[in-house]
N, C-alpha and C positions, 0 to 999 in steps of 0.2 A: 504494500500500500504506500506508494510514493507519489507525491504531488509536487508541482512546481512551487506552490505557495500556500500560505495558510488558508486563504479564501477557498481554494480548490478542495482542500482537505475537508473543511467545514461543510462546503456545499455537498461533497460526497456523502457525508454522514446524513445530512438533511434529505438528500435524494433517496438513500437506502431506506430511511425511516418512512418516507412517503410511499415507496414501493411496497414496503411491508404492510402499511395500512391500506393500500389499494389492492392487496392480495395478489400482487404481481409476482411472477417467478423470480427467485433470488439465486444468484451465483453463490458458491460455497463461502467466499470471503464476505459477501453481503449477509449471509446467514449468521456468520460469526459476529459481524458488527451488530446485527439486530439482537443477538443474544446478549452482547455487552450492554447495548442501550437498554434492553428490558431490565437488566440488573441495576440500572441507574435511573429510577423514575424521577429523581430530583433534577435530572438534566433534560427531561422531555420538553420542557418549555423552551429550551434553546434550539430545538430541532424544528421549529416552524420555518417556513420559507420566508425569511425576513432578512433583507439586505443589511440591516443594522448589525446583526449578529456576526456577519462575515468580517466586519471591521472592529468589532468590540475587543478591547484590551482586557486581559486577565493577568494582572501583575500581582506580585506579592503585596505591594502597597495597598491594593484594593481589598485584600483579605479574602478574595474569592478564588476558588480553584478553577482552573481552566478545564471545562468539561470535555472539550475535544482532546486536549492533551491527556487527560486522565483516562478517557475511554481508549485513546490510541495506545496508551501504555499497556492496558489490559490486552489489546489485540496483539501488540508486539510480543508480549510474554507468551501468549497462546501460540503464536506462529513460531517463536523460538523453540518452545517445547515440542511442537509438532514436527519441526525439521531438525531438531537437536543441533541448533546453531545458536550460540557457539557450542562446539562439541562438548558433550557432558552435561548440558543443562537439562536434558530430559531425565537423566538419572538423578540429578540433584532434585529436580521437581518431584519425582516419584518418592524420594526419601522424605522430602518436606511434606508431601501430601499424606503421609502416614500420621501426622499430628491431627488432633481432634478439631482442627479449624476448617472452615468452609473453603472451597476453591477460590471464591471471591476474596475472602480475607487473606488467603495465602498469596494471591496475586498482589494485593495491597502491600504485603510485607516485601515481596520481591521487587515491587516498584521503587522502594527506597534504594535498593542496590542499582537498579536500572537508571534511575534518575541521577544518582551520584556518579555513575559511570559516564553517562551522557554529559553531565555538567563538566566533569573533569576533561573530557575530550574537547568540548567546546572551549573551555578556558585555555587549554594547552594547544589548541588548534591541531589536534591529532585524531587518529582513529580511536574509537572506544577500546579500552584495554579489556579484552575478553577474559584474561586470566584473573585480573582484579575483580571483575564482575562475578565470575564463578566463585572466587574466594569469599566475596561478600555474601553470596547466596549460601555457601556452605556454612558460614557463621550463623545463619539463621537456624541451623539444626541444633545448635548448642543451647 
């Protein structure tokens, strides 16, 4: 799920949600997105076809979570586990999934590691450090 810009990504979420509500056939990625959206009813209001949402800023200063980034991270983690990329993440996920937490809550815990890894890569202008990411995830098992 790669897009040129933030507006295209947001528009895709909106279009997928509209397809779902119109009972149109969905591609596998779209089905995954609908699943994530359904798990986040607090974000449904952002998925109206509204041009304002495409430009809206979600910064730490506003105290609001970026719903598109949040849902995108759920999708990224699910795709990583499904493809075992980075290598080893599927096994780490299986071990983490043995805890009595829900899949959704587990993904939230994993998002902390993903977010940290992406932040460091952006800060350092490098590719994400897959080894550091996996190490962070493994620490969740303790």
